[in-house]
C-alpha positions as CSV (number, residue, x, y, z in Angstrom):
1,M,-76.2,-95.3,49.0
2,V,-77.9,-93.7,45.3
3,N,-81.8,-93.1,46.5
4,S,-83.9,-94.1,43.0
5,N,-85.7,-90.6,43.4
6,D,-82.0,-89.1,42.4
7,L,-82.7,-91.0,38.6
8,S,-85.9,-90.5,36.5
9,E,-88.0,-92.9,34.7
10,G,-87.0,-91.4,31.5
11,S,-83.1,-90.2,32.4
12,N,-80.8,-89.8,30.3
13,V,-82.3,-93.2,27.3
14,N,-81.2,-90.6,24.5
15,Q,-77.4,-90.3,25.7
16,S,-74.5,-92.9,24.6
17,P,-71.7,-93.2,23.2
18,C,-70.9,-93.2,19.4
19,I,-71.8,-95.6,17.2
20,Q,-71.0,-96.6,13.5
21,P,-72.6,-94.0,10.7
22,P,-76.5,-95.3,9.9
23,V,-76.8,-97.3,7.0
24,N,-79.3,-97.5,4.7
25,L,-80.8,-101.7,5.6
26,L,-83.0,-102.5,2.4
27,D,-79.5,-101.0,0.5
28,Y,-77.8,-103.3,3.4
29,A,-79.9,-106.3,2.7
30,A,-79.8,-105.8,-1.1
31,S,-76.4,-106.1,-1.0
32,F,-76.4,-110.0,0.7
33,Q,-79.2,-110.4,-2.1
34,L,-82.6,-110.5,0.1
35,T,-84.2,-108.3,-1.7
36,D,-86.4,-111.6,-3.7
37,K,-89.2,-111.8,-0.7
38,T,-90.3,-109.1,1.7
39,F,-93.1,-109.6,4.3
40,N,-95.9,-107.5,4.3
41,S,-96.9,-108.2,7.5
42,L,-100.8,-107.4,6.8
43,L,-100.8,-110.1,4.8
44,Y,-97.7,-111.9,5.7
45,R,-99.3,-115.6,8.1
46,P,-97.4,-117.4,10.5
47,P,-96.7,-121.3,10.0
48,Q,-99.4,-123.7,11.4
49,S,-96.3,-125.0,13.7
50,F,-93.6,-123.3,15.7
51,R,-91.8,-126.6,14.3
52,D,-92.2,-125.6,11.0
53,N,-90.1,-123.2,10.5
54,L,-87.4,-124.3,12.3
55,A,-85.1,-125.0,9.5
56,V,-84.1,-121.7,8.3
57,E,-81.2,-120.3,6.6
58,I,-78.6,-117.9,8.6
59,T,-77.6,-115.2,5.8
60,G,-74.6,-112.6,5.2
61,F,-76.9,-110.1,6.4
62,D,-78.3,-112.2,9.5
63,R,-75.0,-112.7,10.4
64,A,-74.1,-108.7,9.7
65,V,-76.5,-107.2,11.7
66,V,-76.4,-109.6,14.8
67,E,-72.3,-108.6,15.1
68,I,-74.3,-105.0,15.4
69,V,-76.0,-105.6,17.8
70,S,-73.2,-107.7,19.8
71,Q,-71.5,-104.9,19.8
72,L,-73.9,-102.3,21.0
73,R,-74.7,-104.0,23.7
74,P,-73.2,-103.0,27.2
75,P,-71.1,-104.7,28.8
76,S,-72.7,-108.1,30.9
77,L,-72.8,-108.5,34.6
78,R,-73.0,-111.6,35.0
79,E,-73.9,-111.5,38.7
80,F,-76.9,-109.8,37.6
81,D,-77.6,-113.3,34.9
82,Q,-76.7,-110.7,32.0
83,I,-75.6,-114.3,30.1
84,P,-75.9,-113.2,26.1
85,M,-77.0,-116.1,23.7
86,R,-75.2,-117.3,21.0
87,S,-74.6,-115.1,18.2
88,P,-76.7,-118.1,16.2
89,D,-78.8,-118.8,18.3
90,L,-80.1,-115.4,18.6
91,I,-80.6,-115.5,14.5
92,R,-82.5,-117.8,14.6
93,Q,-84.5,-117.5,17.5
94,V,-85.8,-113.9,16.5
95,K,-86.7,-116.0,12.5
96,L,-88.6,-118.2,14.1
97,M,-90.7,-115.5,16.3
98,A,-91.0,-112.7,14.0
99,P,-93.5,-114.1,12.0
100,Y,-95.8,-114.7,15.5
101,L,-94.6,-111.4,16.8
102,A,-96.1,-109.6,12.8
103,S,-98.0,-106.8,12.9
104,K,-98.3,-107.2,17.2
105,S,-97.9,-105.1,20.5
106,V,-94.8,-106.8,22.0
107,V,-93.3,-106.0,25.7
108,F,-89.9,-107.5,26.3
109,L,-89.2,-107.8,29.9
110,G,-85.4,-107.8,30.2
111,D,-83.3,-108.2,27.4
112,H,-80.0,-108.7,27.9
113,D,-79.6,-110.5,24.6
114,G,-80.5,-107.8,22.8
115,T,-83.8,-110.0,20.6
116,S,-86.1,-106.5,19.7
117,L,-83.0,-104.9,18.9
118,L,-82.2,-107.3,16.3
119,L,-86.5,-107.3,15.0
120,G,-85.9,-104.4,14.7
121,L,-82.7,-104.2,12.3
122,M,-83.9,-107.2,10.4
123,S,-87.7,-105.7,10.2
124,K,-86.1,-102.4,8.5
125,G,-84.5,-104.7,6.2
126,Q,-87.6,-106.8,5.5
127,A,-85.1,-110.1,6.2
128,C,-88.7,-110.4,8.7
129,P,-92.4,-108.9,9.1
130,S,-92.5,-106.2,11.6
131,P,-94.1,-106.6,14.9
132,K,-96.6,-103.2,15.8
133,S,-94.9,-101.6,18.3
134,M,-91.6,-103.0,21.2
135,L,-91.1,-102.2,24.4
136,L,-88.5,-102.9,25.3
137,L,-88.6,-102.9,29.4
138,D,-85.3,-102.9,32.2
139,F,-83.4,-102.0,34.9
140,D,-80.2,-101.7,33.3
141,E,-79.9,-98.1,31.7
142,R,-77.0,-98.6,29.7
143,L,-78.9,-100.9,28.0
144,L,-81.5,-98.9,27.1
145,V,-79.5,-96.2,25.5
146,A,-77.5,-98.7,23.8
147,A,-80.9,-99.4,22.4
148,N,-82.4,-95.9,22.0
149,E,-79.0,-95.1,20.1
150,L,-79.8,-97.9,17.8
151,A,-83.3,-97.7,16.9
152,H,-82.7,-94.2,16.0
153,E,-79.4,-95.1,14.0
154,Y,-80.7,-97.3,12.0
155,G,-84.5,-95.9,11.8
156,F,-87.2,-98.2,13.3
157,S,-87.4,-96.0,17.0
158,D,-91.2,-95.2,15.4
159,I,-91.5,-98.9,16.5
160,L,-89.5,-99.4,19.4
161,K,-89.7,-97.8,22.4
162,T,-88.0,-97.8,26.1
163,D,-88.6,-98.3,30.2
164,L,-86.9,-98.7,33.6
165,Y,-88.2,-100.8,35.1
166,N,-87.3,-103.8,37.6
167,V,-89.5,-106.8,38.4
168,F,-89.9,-105.7,42.1
169,D,-91.7,-102.4,41.4
170,P,-95.6,-103.1,40.8
171,V,-96.1,-102.8,36.3
172,P,-97.2,-99.2,36.2
173,S,-101.1,-98.4,35.4
174,K,-100.3,-97.2,32.1
175,L,-99.1,-100.4,31.6
176,F,-101.4,-103.3,32.6
177,G,-103.4,-105.6,30.1
178,Q,-102.1,-102.9,27.5
179,F,-100.2,-105.7,25.0
180,D,-100.9,-108.5,22.6
181,W,-97.4,-110.6,23.5
182,F,-94.4,-110.4,26.3
183,Y,-91.1,-112.2,25.6
184,T,-88.4,-112.7,28.3
185,N,-85.8,-114.9,28.9
186,P,-85.5,-113.9,32.6
187,P,-83.2,-115.4,35.2
188,Y,-83.7,-119.0,35.8
189,G,-84.0,-119.5,39.9
190,C,-81.3,-122.2,40.1
191,R,-80.9,-121.8,43.7
192,N,-85.3,-120.7,44.4
193,Q,-86.4,-123.6,41.9
194,G,-86.7,-121.3,39.1
195,E,-89.1,-118.8,41.8
196,S,-86.9,-115.6,40.3
197,A,-88.5,-116.7,36.4
198,R,-92.2,-117.0,37.9
199,L,-91.8,-113.1,39.4
200,F,-90.5,-112.3,35.0
201,I,-93.3,-114.0,34.2
202,A,-96.2,-113.1,36.9
203,R,-95.7,-109.0,35.3
204,C,-95.2,-110.9,31.8
205,C,-98.9,-111.2,33.0
206,E,-100.1,-108.7,34.3
207,F,-98.7,-106.5,30.9
208,A,-100.4,-109.0,28.9
209,H,-104.4,-107.9,27.6
210,S,-106.9,-110.4,29.0
211,Q,-108.0,-112.0,26.2
212,N,-106.6,-113.7,23.7
213,S,-102.6,-113.0,24.6
214,K,-99.9,-114.4,24.1
215,G,-96.2,-114.8,25.8
216,C,-93.0,-116.6,25.2
217,I,-90.8,-117.9,27.7
218,I,-87.3,-118.9,27.4
219,L,-86.3,-121.6,29.8
220,P,-84.1,-124.6,30.7
221,D,-85.0,-127.8,30.6
222,D,-82.6,-130.6,30.6
223,E,-82.7,-134.4,31.7
224,N,-78.8,-133.7,33.1
225,R,-79.9,-130.9,35.2
226,P,-82.9,-132.2,37.7
227,W,-82.8,-128.7,39.1
228,T,-83.8,-127.3,35.9
229,N,-86.6,-130.0,35.5
230,T,-87.8,-129.0,38.7
231,A,-87.9,-125.6,38.4
232,M,-89.7,-126.3,34.8
233,D,-93.0,-128.4,36.6
234,A,-93.2,-125.3,39.0
235,T,-93.3,-123.2,35.9
236,S,-95.9,-125.1,34.6
237,K,-97.5,-125.3,37.9
238,F,-97.5,-121.6,37.8
239,L,-99.1,-121.0,34.2
240,H,-102.1,-123.5,34.7
241,Q,-102.9,-122.0,38.0
242,H,-103.1,-119.0,36.0
243,N,-105.6,-119.5,33.4
244,W,-102.0,-120.2,30.5
245,T,-101.2,-122.9,28.6
246,I,-97.8,-124.1,27.0
247,D,-99.1,-124.2,23.0
248,E,-95.0,-125.4,22.3
249,K,-92.2,-126.2,23.6
250,L,-89.1,-127.2,22.3
251,N,-85.9,-128.2,24.0
252,Q,-82.8,-127.2,23.8
253,M,-82.5,-124.5,21.3
254,H,-80.0,-121.6,22.8
255,Q,-76.6,-122.0,24.6
256,Y,-74.9,-119.1,26.1
257,Q,-71.7,-117.0,26.2
258,L,-70.9,-119.2,29.8
259,D,-68.4,-119.8,31.5
260,D,-69.0,-122.2,34.0
261,D,-71.3,-124.7,32.1
262,Q,-71.0,-124.0,28.1
263,E,-73.5,-126.4,27.9
264,L,-76.8,-125.4,29.0
265,A,-79.5,-124.7,26.9
266,S,-82.5,-122.7,27.3
267,S,-86.5,-124.0,25.9
268,V,-88.5,-121.8,24.1
269,I,-91.9,-121.6,25.3
270,L,-94.7,-120.4,24.1
271,V,-98.1,-119.5,26.1
272,K,-101.4,-118.3,25.7
273,R,-103.9,-116.9,28.1
274,S,-107.1,-119.8,28.3
275,S,-110.3,-118.6,26.8
276,C,-112.2,-120.3,29.6
277,S,-110.8,-118.2,32.8
278,S,-112.0,-119.7,36.1
279,S,-112.9,-117.4,38.6
280,E,-111.8,-119.9,41.1
281,S,-107.8,-119.0,40.4
282,P,-106.0,-118.1,43.0
283,P,-104.7,-114.5,42.3
284,V,-101.6,-114.3,40.6
285,S,-98.4,-114.6,43.2
286,Y,-96.7,-110.9,42.8
287,A,-99.6,-108.7,41.3
288,G,-100.2,-105.2,41.9
289,R,-97.0,-104.9,44.3
290,R,-93.9,-104.4,45.5
291,V,-91.6,-107.4,45.7
292,D,-90.2,-108.0,49.1
293,F,-85.9,-109.6,49.0
294,D,-86.5,-112.0,51.6
295,E,-89.6,-112.9,50.0
296,I,-87.7,-114.8,47.0
297,P,-83.8,-116.5,48.4
298,H,-81.1,-116.3,46.1
299,F,-82.7,-114.5,43.3
300,Y,-79.2,-113.6,41.4
301,G,-77.8,-117.3,43.1
302,L,-76.1,-117.5,46.1
303,T,-73.4,-115.4,45.5
304,V,-75.4,-112.0,45.1
305,K,-77.2,-110.5,48.3
306,P,-79.7,-107.9,48.9
307,P,-80.4,-105.1,48.6
308,Y,-80.2,-105.4,44.8
309,P,-80.6,-102.4,42.7
310,R,-83.4,-100.6,41.4
311,Y,-81.4,-99.6,39.0
312,I,-78.5,-100.5,36.7
313,K,-77.3,-96.7,35.8
314,G,-76.1,-95.6,31.9
315,D,-72.5,-95.1,33.5
316,G,-72.3,-98.2,35.0
317,S,-73.3,-97.4,39.2
318,K,-76.3,-98.7,40.9
319,S,-79.3,-96.9,42.1
320,Y,-81.8,-98.1,45.1
321,W,-84.5,-98.0,46.1
322,S,-85.3,-95.4,48.8
323,E,-85.1,-96.6,52.8
324,S,-88.6,-95.0,53.8
């Protein structure tokens, strides 16, 4: 067993396998005739409704940059629910969300899809507006290595930072309440009524500003899969109890590179913190403390048993919490 102290929070995140030499993304975008429209994030206004922006066009530039993300994404560890979104759906998701995240500070809690990376590439090429800042938190150092390399090579390292973090750990005090938006596509928790996802959401609530913060949650809600309805009902109740409201929800928006259920589709759920917080609201579950594995049975499904790794190291090996 590897002691977690052997892997510091910021270790090795600037080391990465070689990737292709950088290109000037503005010039690259011009080659796809995308320079007819640029985005000034200070002036850009999102559509009145998420639905207003559904008819997005997928261009040659979009396909080119999503391929860059796909090539740099580390091999998926299916046992830990690393299941990438299909590329066309990922493009649409980024183009739909970019106006909402423009000029905002955003925390991405887990991002094996590469949403933050695609957003960085597309905003650098002026194919969509740019967030003010992005913090990518993940327990997989391989992803952070790739993200830092990509951001450096393609010129958006000024807005993307990364750090190792596992949701079983409490939120670092320096990050508590620091973000305008959160974004998460968590493990769905098909064996525990969505409790795996709610741990991610609970952490996201802690990262978000105490006033006027918003979030994007990716979860399934499919009438043909009753477990998704049960989990969604519990998650909706959780959000309501903790002063978050569902602003918009669109079902059947994305599919995944998933061998055993290729038709499973996820929803986009936009939430906002209520301005009328109740003093009688219960404290957020798991807030401010380390969560024990036995509190959330089958976190990664039936086949993966505790102890779970704290981190996946850059070489693919696993690092665990110390026994003390």
